C-alpha positions as CSV (number, residue, x, y, z in Angstrom):
1,M,53.3,-27.8,89.9
2,F,54.2,-31.6,89.6
3,D,56.7,-33.7,91.7
4,L,59.7,-34.9,90.5
5,A,60.4,-38.5,90.4
6,I,64.2,-39.4,90.1
7,D,65.6,-43.0,88.9
8,H,69.4,-43.5,88.2
9,Y,71.6,-46.5,87.0
10,D,74.8,-47.2,85.4
11,R,75.1,-47.8,81.9
12,N,78.6,-49.0,80.9
13,G,80.5,-46.9,83.1
14,V,78.0,-43.8,82.5
15,E,75.5,-42.6,85.1
16,V,72.0,-42.1,83.4
17,V,69.8,-40.2,85.6
18,E,65.8,-40.4,84.4
19,L,63.6,-37.5,85.6
20,S,59.8,-37.2,85.2
21,G,58.0,-33.8,86.5
22,D,59.1,-30.5,87.0
23,I,62.6,-29.4,87.8
24,D,62.0,-26.1,90.1
25,V,62.5,-24.5,93.3
26,H,60.2,-26.8,94.8
27,T,61.6,-29.7,93.6
28,G,65.3,-29.3,93.1
29,D,66.7,-30.6,96.4
30,D,66.6,-34.1,95.6
31,L,68.1,-33.7,92.4
32,R,70.6,-31.5,93.6
33,S,71.7,-33.9,96.7
34,L,71.7,-37.0,94.2
35,L,74.1,-35.0,91.6
36,T,76.0,-34.2,94.9
37,E,76.2,-37.5,96.2
38,L,77.4,-38.6,92.6
39,D,80.0,-36.4,92.7
40,A,81.5,-37.3,95.8
41,A,81.3,-40.9,94.6
42,G,83.4,-39.9,91.7
43,V,81.0,-40.2,89.3
44,T,81.8,-37.8,86.4
45,R,80.0,-39.0,83.2
46,I,76.6,-38.5,83.5
47,V,73.7,-38.3,81.2
48,V,70.3,-36.7,82.2
49,D,67.4,-37.8,80.8
50,L,64.8,-35.1,80.8
51,C,62.3,-36.7,78.1
52,M,59.5,-36.8,80.6
53,V,60.2,-33.5,82.3
54,Q,57.5,-30.8,81.8
55,Y,59.3,-27.7,83.1
56,V,62.5,-26.4,84.2
57,D,63.1,-23.2,85.9
58,S,66.4,-21.3,86.7
59,T,66.9,-23.2,89.8
60,G,66.8,-26.5,87.7
61,L,69.2,-25.0,85.4
62,G,71.6,-24.0,88.0
63,I,71.7,-27.6,89.6
64,L,72.3,-28.9,86.0
65,L,74.9,-26.5,85.5
66,A,76.5,-27.1,88.9
67,A,77.0,-30.8,88.1
68,L,78.4,-30.0,84.7
69,K,81.0,-27.7,86.2
70,R,81.9,-30.4,89.1
71,A,82.0,-33.1,86.2
72,H,84.5,-31.0,83.9
73,A,86.7,-30.1,86.8
74,R,87.3,-33.7,86.9
75,G,87.5,-34.4,83.4
76,G,83.9,-35.9,82.9
77,F,80.7,-34.6,81.2
78,V,77.0,-34.1,81.8
79,C,74.7,-34.8,78.8
80,L,71.1,-34.0,78.4
81,V,68.6,-35.9,76.6
82,V,65.8,-33.7,75.5
83,A,62.8,-34.9,73.5
84,R,60.2,-31.8,74.3
85,P,60.4,-28.9,71.7
86,N,59.8,-26.3,74.6
87,L,62.7,-27.6,76.6
88,A,65.0,-27.9,73.3
89,R,64.0,-24.3,72.4
90,M,64.8,-23.2,76.2
91,L,68.4,-24.5,76.1
92,E,68.8,-23.0,72.6
93,I,67.8,-19.6,73.6
94,T,69.8,-19.6,76.8
95,G,72.9,-21.0,74.8
96,L,73.0,-23.9,77.2
97,A,72.6,-26.7,74.3
98,A,76.1,-25.6,73.3
99,V,77.3,-26.0,76.7
100,F,75.8,-29.5,77.5
101,G,75.9,-32.4,75.1
102,V,72.3,-32.6,74.0
103,S,70.8,-35.8,72.6
104,G,67.3,-36.9,71.7
105,S,67.5,-40.1,73.3
106,V,69.3,-41.9,75.9
107,S,70.5,-44.5,73.3
108,E,72.0,-41.6,70.9
109,A,73.7,-39.8,74.1
110,L,75.3,-43.2,75.1
111,A,76.4,-43.7,71.5
112,A,77.8,-40.0,71.1
113,R,80.0,-40.4,74.4
114,P,80.4,-36.5,74.6
115,R,84.0,-35.6,74.7
116,E,85.5,-35.7,78.2
117,V,87.2,-32.4,79.5
118,P,91.0,-32.8,80.0
119,V,92.1,-32.0,83.3
120,G,94.9,-29.7,84.0
């Protein structure tokens, strides 16, 4: 089990959340808290950088899906940046790659600007 390090910053109106370590039942609370705080602050455009994440369990997926649901409800998006083949494969197998916008780098994700979901 690894700890989860979290950093975040605004890049041209998109909140970039950089993660390093594992996202699991033991480490997910801090990520859940941050994403909930961002939602409460009105942030609806989020890129989550998973390039330095070793492992994501079902708790971690649930946290990311909840953030996506909140962002979509307000017309926004959550895009995942994935560089590790094991995480990319997990997202493909579970069908979540089609649900989240998935990019290979933060720059690519910011350039792609996933479509925002119309509200209403």
